[in-house]
C-alpha positions as CSV (number, residue, x, y, z in Angstrom):
1,M,13.3,-22.8,31.2
2,K,16.0,-22.8,33.8
3,T,17.5,-25.9,35.4
4,P,19.9,-25.8,38.4
5,M,23.5,-26.3,37.2
6,R,24.3,-29.2,39.5
7,T,20.9,-30.9,39.8
8,R,21.1,-34.6,39.4
9,R,17.9,-35.8,41.0
10,C,16.0,-37.5,38.2
11,F,16.8,-40.2,35.7
12,L,14.9,-42.1,33.0
13,L,13.3,-45.4,33.6
14,G,10.9,-47.5,31.5
15,A,11.0,-49.5,28.3
16,C,12.8,-48.4,25.1
17,L,10.5,-46.7,22.6
18,A,7.8,-46.3,25.3
19,A,5.3,-43.5,25.0
20,A,5.1,-43.0,28.8
21,I,8.3,-41.9,30.6
22,L,8.7,-42.5,34.4
23,F,11.3,-40.7,36.5
24,V,12.6,-41.7,39.9
25,P,15.3,-40.3,42.3
26,L,18.7,-40.6,40.8
27,A,20.9,-43.4,42.2
28,L,23.5,-43.9,39.5
29,S,26.5,-46.2,39.5
30,A,29.6,-44.3,40.4
31,A,32.1,-43.3,37.7
32,T,35.8,-42.8,37.9
33,V,37.6,-39.9,36.2
34,T,41.3,-39.7,35.0
35,E,43.2,-36.9,33.4
36,A,46.1,-37.2,30.8
37,A,48.1,-34.8,28.6
38,W,46.8,-34.8,25.0
39,G,49.1,-32.5,23.0
40,N,48.7,-28.8,22.2
41,G,46.1,-26.6,20.7
42,A,46.5,-24.3,17.7
43,A,48.3,-21.6,19.8
44,G,50.5,-24.2,21.6
45,D,48.4,-24.3,24.8
46,P,48.6,-27.7,26.5
47,V,45.4,-29.8,26.0
48,A,44.1,-32.4,28.5
49,L,42.0,-35.5,27.9
50,Y,39.6,-36.7,30.6
51,T,38.3,-40.3,30.7
52,I,35.1,-40.9,32.6
53,T,34.4,-44.6,33.1
54,S,31.3,-46.3,34.6
55,P,30.7,-50.0,34.8
56,H,29.4,-50.3,31.3
57,A,30.4,-47.1,29.5
58,E,33.3,-44.8,28.8
59,V,33.5,-41.2,27.5
60,K,36.6,-39.2,26.7
61,I,36.4,-35.4,26.8
62,S,39.1,-33.0,25.7
63,T,39.8,-29.4,26.9
64,Y,40.3,-28.5,23.3
65,G,36.8,-27.3,22.4
66,A,35.3,-28.9,25.6
67,R,34.5,-31.8,23.2
68,I,33.4,-35.4,23.4
69,V,36.2,-37.3,21.7
70,S,34.7,-40.8,22.0
71,L,31.7,-42.4,23.8
72,R,31.6,-46.2,24.2
73,V,28.3,-47.9,25.1
74,P,27.0,-51.5,24.8
75,N,25.0,-53.0,21.9
76,A,22.2,-55.5,22.4
77,Q,24.8,-58.3,23.1
78,G,26.7,-56.1,25.7
79,K,29.6,-55.4,23.4
80,L,31.1,-51.9,23.8
81,G,31.4,-49.7,20.7
82,N,32.2,-46.1,20.1
83,V,29.1,-44.1,18.9
84,V,30.6,-40.7,18.0
85,L,33.0,-39.6,15.3
86,G,36.3,-38.3,16.5
87,F,40.1,-38.5,16.3
88,D,42.8,-40.3,18.2
89,S,44.8,-37.1,18.7
90,V,44.1,-33.4,19.1
91,D,45.8,-32.7,15.7
92,G,42.8,-34.0,13.9
93,Y,40.7,-31.1,15.2
94,L,43.0,-28.3,14.4
95,S,41.9,-27.4,10.9
96,G,38.8,-27.3,8.7
97,R,35.3,-28.3,9.6
98,T,36.5,-31.1,11.9
99,S,37.0,-28.5,14.6
100,A,33.3,-28.8,15.4
101,M,33.2,-32.5,15.9
102,G,32.0,-33.3,19.4
103,S,32.7,-29.8,20.6
104,T,30.9,-27.2,22.7
105,I,29.7,-24.6,20.2
106,G,29.5,-20.9,21.1
107,R,29.1,-18.1,21.6
108,F,26.3,-18.6,19.2
109,A,25.5,-22.1,17.8
110,N,24.2,-22.2,14.3
111,R,23.9,-19.2,11.9
112,I,23.6,-15.5,12.2
113,A,22.4,-13.8,9.0
114,G,25.1,-11.6,7.4
115,G,27.1,-12.0,10.6
116,Q,25.3,-9.0,12.1
117,F,22.7,-8.4,14.8
118,T,21.5,-5.5,16.9
119,L,21.0,-5.7,20.7
120,D,19.6,-2.9,22.8
121,G,20.2,-0.5,20.0
122,A,23.9,-1.4,19.4
123,A,25.0,-3.1,16.2
124,Y,27.5,-6.0,16.3
125,S,29.4,-7.8,13.5
126,I,30.6,-11.4,13.7
127,P,33.2,-12.8,11.2
128,K,31.5,-14.6,8.3
129,N,32.6,-18.2,7.9
130,S,29.7,-19.7,6.0
131,G,29.1,-17.8,2.8
132,N,27.6,-14.5,3.9
133,N,26.7,-15.7,7.4
134,A,28.4,-16.4,10.7
135,L,28.3,-20.0,11.7
136,H,29.0,-21.5,15.2
137,G,30.4,-18.3,16.7
138,G,32.6,-17.1,13.8
139,T,36.0,-18.1,12.6
140,I,37.4,-18.9,16.0
141,G,34.5,-20.2,18.0
142,F,34.5,-22.0,21.3
143,D,35.3,-25.2,19.5
144,R,38.8,-23.8,18.7
145,K,39.6,-22.7,22.2
146,V,41.4,-24.5,25.1
147,W,39.1,-24.7,28.1
148,T,40.0,-25.3,31.7
149,G,39.0,-28.7,33.0
150,S,38.4,-29.8,36.6
151,I,37.4,-33.3,37.9
152,V,34.0,-33.4,39.7
153,K,31.9,-36.3,41.0
154,D,31.2,-38.6,38.1
155,G,32.5,-36.2,35.5
156,V,34.4,-33.1,34.5
157,E,33.5,-29.4,34.4
158,M,34.9,-27.2,31.6
159,T,35.3,-23.5,32.0
160,L,36.0,-20.8,29.5
161,V,36.2,-17.0,29.8
162,S,35.3,-15.3,26.5
163,P,36.5,-11.6,26.7
164,D,34.5,-8.6,25.6
165,G,34.7,-8.3,21.8
166,D,35.6,-12.0,21.2
167,M,34.6,-12.6,17.6
168,G,32.7,-9.3,17.8
169,F,30.3,-10.4,20.6
170,P,29.9,-8.0,23.5
171,G,30.6,-8.6,27.2
172,N,33.0,-10.8,29.2
173,L,31.2,-14.1,29.2
174,T,32.0,-16.9,31.7
175,V,30.8,-20.3,30.6
176,H,30.7,-23.6,32.5
177,V,29.9,-27.0,30.9
178,L,29.4,-29.9,33.2
179,F,29.7,-33.5,31.8
180,T,28.7,-36.4,34.0
181,L,28.2,-40.1,33.3
182,G,26.0,-42.5,35.1
183,E,24.1,-45.8,34.8
184,R,20.8,-47.2,36.2
185,H,18.8,-50.3,35.2
186,G,20.8,-50.8,32.0
187,R,20.5,-47.2,30.9
188,I,23.6,-45.0,30.5
189,T,23.2,-41.3,30.8
190,L,25.6,-38.6,29.6
191,S,24.4,-35.4,31.1
192,I,25.6,-32.0,29.8
193,E,24.7,-28.9,31.8
194,Y,25.5,-25.4,30.5
195,S,25.8,-22.2,32.5
196,A,26.9,-18.7,31.5
197,T,27.0,-15.2,32.9
198,T,28.0,-11.8,31.4
199,D,28.9,-8.3,32.5
200,K,27.3,-6.7,29.4
201,A,24.2,-7.5,27.3
202,T,25.1,-10.2,24.8
203,V,23.6,-13.2,23.0
204,V,24.3,-16.8,23.9
205,N,23.4,-20.1,22.2
206,L,25.4,-23.2,23.3
207,T,25.2,-26.8,22.1
208,N,27.2,-29.9,21.7
209,H,28.1,-30.9,18.1
210,S,28.7,-34.7,18.4
211,Y,28.3,-36.8,15.3
212,F,26.5,-40.1,16.3
213,N,26.6,-43.5,14.7
214,L,25.0,-46.2,16.7
215,A,26.1,-49.1,14.5
216,D,28.6,-51.8,15.3
217,D,30.1,-51.4,11.8
218,S,31.8,-48.0,11.6
219,Q,31.3,-48.0,7.8
220,S,27.5,-48.2,8.1
221,P,25.5,-45.1,7.0
222,V,22.6,-44.1,9.3
223,L,19.8,-44.1,6.7
224,G,18.4,-47.3,8.2
225,D,18.2,-45.9,11.7
226,I,14.7,-45.3,13.0
227,A,14.0,-41.8,14.4
228,K,11.3,-39.9,16.2
229,F,11.1,-36.3,17.3
230,D,8.6,-34.6,19.7
231,A,8.2,-31.7,17.2
232,D,5.1,-30.5,15.5
233,S,6.8,-27.6,13.7
234,F,10.1,-26.4,12.3
235,T,11.7,-23.2,11.1
236,P,12.1,-23.2,7.2
237,T,15.2,-21.7,5.8
238,D,16.5,-20.1,2.6
239,G,19.3,-21.6,0.5
240,S,22.0,-20.5,2.9
241,G,20.4,-22.0,6.0
242,I,19.0,-18.8,7.4
243,P,15.4,-19.0,8.7
244,T,12.7,-17.2,6.8
245,G,11.2,-16.2,10.2
246,E,8.2,-18.6,9.8
247,I,7.3,-21.5,12.1
248,K,5.6,-24.1,10.0
249,P,4.0,-27.5,10.7
250,V,6.1,-30.5,9.9
251,A,3.1,-32.3,8.4
252,G,3.7,-33.2,4.8
253,T,7.4,-32.4,4.9
254,P,10.5,-34.5,5.0
255,V,11.1,-33.4,8.6
256,D,7.9,-35.0,9.9
257,F,9.2,-37.5,12.5
258,R,6.3,-37.5,14.8
259,Q,5.9,-41.2,14.1
260,M,9.0,-43.4,14.1
261,H,10.4,-44.1,10.6
262,S,13.8,-44.6,9.0
263,I,16.0,-41.5,8.5
264,G,16.4,-42.4,4.8
265,D,12.7,-42.6,4.0
266,Q,12.3,-39.1,2.8
267,I,15.8,-37.6,3.2
268,P,16.5,-34.6,1.0
269,Q,19.3,-34.9,-1.6
270,R,21.6,-32.7,0.5
271,G,20.8,-34.5,3.7
272,Y,19.1,-33.0,6.8
273,D,20.0,-29.7,8.3
274,N,16.8,-28.5,10.0
275,N,15.8,-26.8,13.3
276,L,12.9,-28.7,14.8
277,V,10.7,-26.8,17.3
278,L,10.3,-29.0,20.3
279,S,6.7,-29.4,21.5
280,H,7.7,-30.0,25.2
281,P,11.2,-28.7,26.0
282,A,11.8,-30.1,29.4
283,I,13.9,-32.9,31.0
284,G,10.7,-34.8,31.8
285,H,9.7,-35.1,28.1
286,L,11.4,-37.2,25.4
287,A,12.6,-34.8,22.7
288,A,14.2,-37.3,20.3
289,E,14.8,-41.0,19.9
290,V,17.0,-42.9,17.4
291,M,17.5,-46.7,17.2
292,D,19.9,-48.7,15.1
293,P,17.9,-51.9,14.4
294,K,21.1,-54.0,13.8
295,S,23.1,-53.1,16.9
296,G,20.0,-52.6,19.0
297,R,21.4,-49.4,20.4
298,V,18.9,-46.7,21.3
299,L,19.7,-43.0,21.9
300,Q,17.1,-40.8,23.7
301,V,17.4,-37.1,24.1
302,F,15.9,-34.9,26.9
303,T,16.5,-31.2,26.9
304,T,15.4,-27.8,28.3
305,Q,16.3,-26.1,25.0
306,P,13.4,-25.0,22.7
307,G,14.9,-26.5,19.5
308,I,17.0,-29.4,18.1
309,Q,19.1,-29.1,14.9
310,F,18.7,-32.5,13.1
311,Y,21.8,-32.7,10.9
312,V,22.6,-35.7,8.6
313,P,25.4,-34.4,6.5
314,L,27.4,-35.2,3.5
315,F,31.0,-34.8,4.5
316,P,34.5,-36.2,3.6
317,S,35.9,-39.3,5.1
318,A,37.0,-38.9,8.7
319,P,38.3,-41.5,11.2
320,A,36.4,-42.6,14.2
321,A,38.1,-42.4,17.6
322,N,39.3,-45.9,17.1
323,G,41.0,-45.1,13.9
324,A,38.4,-46.7,11.6
325,P,37.5,-44.8,8.4
326,R,34.1,-43.4,7.8
327,P,32.1,-43.4,4.6
328,Q,31.7,-40.1,2.7
329,S,28.0,-39.8,3.0
330,M,25.3,-40.2,5.6
331,A,27.7,-41.7,8.1
332,A,26.3,-39.9,11.2
333,F,23.6,-37.7,12.6
334,C,23.7,-34.8,14.9
335,L,21.1,-33.9,17.5
336,E,22.1,-30.3,18.5
337,T,19.9,-29.1,21.3
338,Q,19.8,-25.3,21.1
339,H,17.9,-22.1,20.5
340,F,16.8,-21.4,16.9
341,P,19.2,-20.2,14.2
342,D,19.5,-16.4,13.7
343,S,17.4,-15.7,16.8
344,P,19.1,-12.3,17.5
345,N,17.5,-11.1,14.2
346,R,14.1,-12.8,14.7
347,P,12.0,-11.2,17.5
348,N,9.3,-13.9,17.2
349,F,11.9,-16.6,18.1
350,P,12.7,-17.4,21.8
351,S,15.3,-14.8,22.9
352,T,19.0,-15.6,23.2
353,A,19.8,-12.3,25.0
354,L,21.7,-12.5,28.3
355,R,22.2,-9.5,30.5
356,P,24.2,-8.7,33.6
357,G,22.7,-10.2,36.7
358,E,21.1,-13.0,34.7
359,R,22.3,-16.6,34.3
360,F,21.9,-18.7,31.2
361,E,21.3,-22.4,32.1
362,S,20.3,-25.4,30.1
363,K,20.5,-29.1,30.4
364,T,20.6,-32.0,27.9
365,L,20.6,-35.7,28.6
366,Y,21.8,-38.3,26.1
367,V,20.4,-41.6,27.4
368,F,21.6,-44.9,25.8
369,S,20.1,-48.3,26.1
370,A,20.0,-51.5,23.9
371,S,16.9,-53.2,22.6
372,K,17.0,-57.0,22.1
373,L,14.3,-56.7,19.4
374,Q,16.7,-56.4,16.5
375,R,15.6,-56.5,12.8
């Protein structure tokens, strides 16, 4: 489903956790945007940090990886707190798996089996960086590149030109990611709009890889958070995270979140890392909802993408953007709106092919509010 790149004409209203969602014309509180130098990338290129501030929220976005560095929203008492993992300087993102934190992932988010795929009769190989598979675009994905930023109304637009052959992918690909921040009736919306064009047939799968923690206490695991997904099915995987090609019902599995329940209720020993098939992929339908009962913060996700990767990982300690340490396990969750893993090798999955003359477009809204009904 295609959504115009700069459309900002609808916004969520209604009570938290409500089944019915009402949309009205968008009339958001204005945001201010500032730019500052923020060090250098791995190749020495200068990196900028943009701060978008609205009356009750603040988001910082870096040109290194077109990433969300921090996102401050109120709890039920109106106290601002950072709800994404991140680092205070660009140096924290320059090595290891931390490069993915908060970043724009591409050219192909998630996994490609064996690092290989065939498109229009031509075979392509992507560097393997996750066992025998390519993950998040190969060894130097979009998360490790310095993008070009420009200030726009209520936000910033990031642009990257990925040359033909970049990480083995065909075609000169031009990507734009638009981040805007707004408020209405106590709800804060971070909108992310993606757009891409190519001069040669290629594959594209873009997402944002923020690690969320809605708690006031940065040490708190997310197992007590209550979650719900509009997903009746999922794509089972093998031991390396590659889909089997099946699309199965979630009923009777640990990924059944059709009714709200705690993340920790049935969590597998290794955490969650599952692609859920959204039943109604559209901005007018609630795709996912997570609430922290102690802070009262609620995160709702709306997207035009067909899937959402629910990731609750085990990972080493990493500081939050405010410098606070994080626990080693279950400290955050990811809601990566995207196409399905290994789609180029699965003809029964929604296509990720993009050809000259076409335009890839998708949109995701992260909507924050706070419920006074704490537990």
